[in-house]
C-alpha positions in Angstrom: -51.7 -124.0 57.3 -53.3 -122.7 60.4 -49.9 -122.3 62.2 -48.5 -120.4 59.2 -51.4 -118.0 59.4 -50.9 -117.5 63.1 -47.2 -116.8 62.8 -47.8 -114.4 59.9 -50.4 -112.6 61.9 -48.1 -112.3 64.9 -45.3 -111.0 62.6 -47.5 -108.4 61.1 -48.7 -107.3 64.6 -45.1 -107.0 65.8 -44.1 -105.0 62.7 -47.0 -102.7 63.1 -46.1 -102.1 66.7 -42.5 -101.5 65.8 -43.4 -99.0 63.0 -45.8 -97.2 65.3 -43.2 -96.9 68.0 -40.6 -95.6 65.6 -43.0 -93.0 64.2 -43.9 -91.9 67.7 -40.2 -91.4 68.5 -39.8 -89.4 65.3 -42.8 -87.2 66.3 -41.4 -86.6 69.8 -37.9 -85.8 68.4 -39.4 -83.4 65.8 -41.0 -81.4 68.7 -37.6 -80.6 70.2 -36.2 -77.3 68.9 -32.9 -77.8 70.7 -32.5 -81.3 69.2 -33.1 -80.0 65.7 -31.0 -76.9 66.2 -27.9 -78.6 67.7 -28.4 -82.2 66.4 -29.8 -81.5 62.9 -31.0 -84.3 60.7 -28.8 -86.9 62.4 -30.3 -86.1 65.8 -33.8 -86.3 64.4 -33.1 -89.6 62.8 -31.7 -91.3 65.9 -34.7 -93.6 66.3 -34.2 -94.9 62.7 -30.5 -95.4 63.4 -31.4 -97.7 66.3 -33.4 -99.8 63.9 -30.6 -99.9 61.4 -28.1 -100.9 64.1 -30.5 -103.6 65.3 -30.8 -105.0 61.8 -27.0 -105.2 61.4 -26.6 -106.8 64.9 -29.3 -109.4 64.0 -27.5 -110.3 60.8 -24.3 -110.8 62.7 -26.1 -112.9 65.3 -27.9 -114.9 62.6 -24.5 -115.8 61.2 -23.6 -117.3 64.6 -26.8 -119.4 64.5 -26.2 -120.7 61.0 -22.4 -121.2 61.0 -20.9 -121.2 64.5 -23.7 -122.9 66.5 -26.1 -124.4 63.9 -29.2 -126.4 64.8 -28.4 -130.0 64.1 -31.2 -131.7 66.2 -34.6 -130.6 67.3 -33.4 -130.3 70.9 -30.9 -127.7 69.8 -33.5 -125.2 68.7 -34.3 -123.9 72.1 -30.7 -123.4 73.1 -29.8 -121.6 69.9 -32.7 -119.3 70.2 -31.8 -118.4 73.8 -28.2 -117.8 72.8 -29.3 -115.5 70.0 -31.6 -113.5 72.2 -28.9 -113.0 74.8 -26.2 -112.3 72.3 -28.2 -109.8 70.3 -29.0 -107.9 73.5 -25.4 -107.9 74.6 -24.0 -106.8 71.3 -26.7 -104.2 70.7 -26.1 -102.5 74.0 -22.7 -100.9 73.1 -23.9 -100.3 69.5 -26.8 -98.1 70.7 -24.3 -96.2 72.9 -22.1 -95.5 69.9 -25.1 -94.4 67.9 -26.3 -92.1 70.7 -22.8 -90.6 71.0 -22.4 -90.0 67.3 -25.9 -88.9 66.3 -27.2 -87.0 69.3 -26.0 -83.5 70.4 -24.3 -83.2 73.8 -27.5 -82.0 75.3 -31.1 -81.3 74.2 -34.5 -80.7 75.7 -37.8 -82.6 75.2 -41.1 -81.1 76.2 -43.1 -82.8 78.9 -46.7 -83.9 78.1 -48.0 -80.8 79.8 -46.3 -78.7 77.1 -44.8 -76.3 79.7 -41.9 -78.1 81.3 -38.9 -79.6 79.6 -36.7 -82.6 80.3 -33.0 -82.1 79.6 -31.3 -85.1 77.9 -27.8 -86.2 77.0 -26.7 -89.1 74.8 -26.2 -91.2 77.9 -29.7 -90.6 79.1 -31.1 -91.4 75.7 -29.0 -94.6 75.6 -30.3 -95.5 79.1 -33.9 -95.2 77.9 -33.3 -97.4 74.9 -31.3 -100.0 76.9 -33.9 -100.2 79.6 -36.4 -101.3 76.9 -33.9 -103.6 75.2 -33.0 -105.4 78.5 -36.6 -105.5 79.6 -37.5 -107.2 76.4 -34.7 -109.7 76.8 -35.8 -110.4 80.4 -39.4 -110.9 79.3 -38.3 -113.3 76.6 -36.3 -115.4 79.0 -39.1 -115.4 81.6 -41.7 -116.3 79.0 -39.5 -119.1 77.6 -39.1 -120.5 81.1 -42.8 -120.6 81.9 -43.9 -121.9 78.4 -41.1 -124.3 77.6 -41.3 -128.0 77.9 -37.7 -128.1 79.2 -38.5 -126.8 82.7 
């Protein structure tokens, strides 16, 4: 019972962080007149499309874990989880590029924190921002697994 509560609490914390990060990205996007003018609703909703693409990629990768490389023994759990983490990151990388190319305008500006200067963006730069977070998360996952696993 205690482990179930711990896992549920961690899950709700992760969901809260995910929701807050998505809302923050929507607020930043809504403060870009050039994004709204040239990208319209689709440009504004780019952070949400990343989440939607991530859900579809996770469903695809879950199919691999349940049908192609299922866990048959307790020792298989660690390997399957590592494969899923790496595969999801690999598959999501081009998916996010496609989303950026389709949903974002060819160029747009975001205001700096000082409110005076602007940063010019393209879909490739936006993709690079998302991918740096995606691959950093993957790297952190593998490093954490290495230092906390009983296998090493």
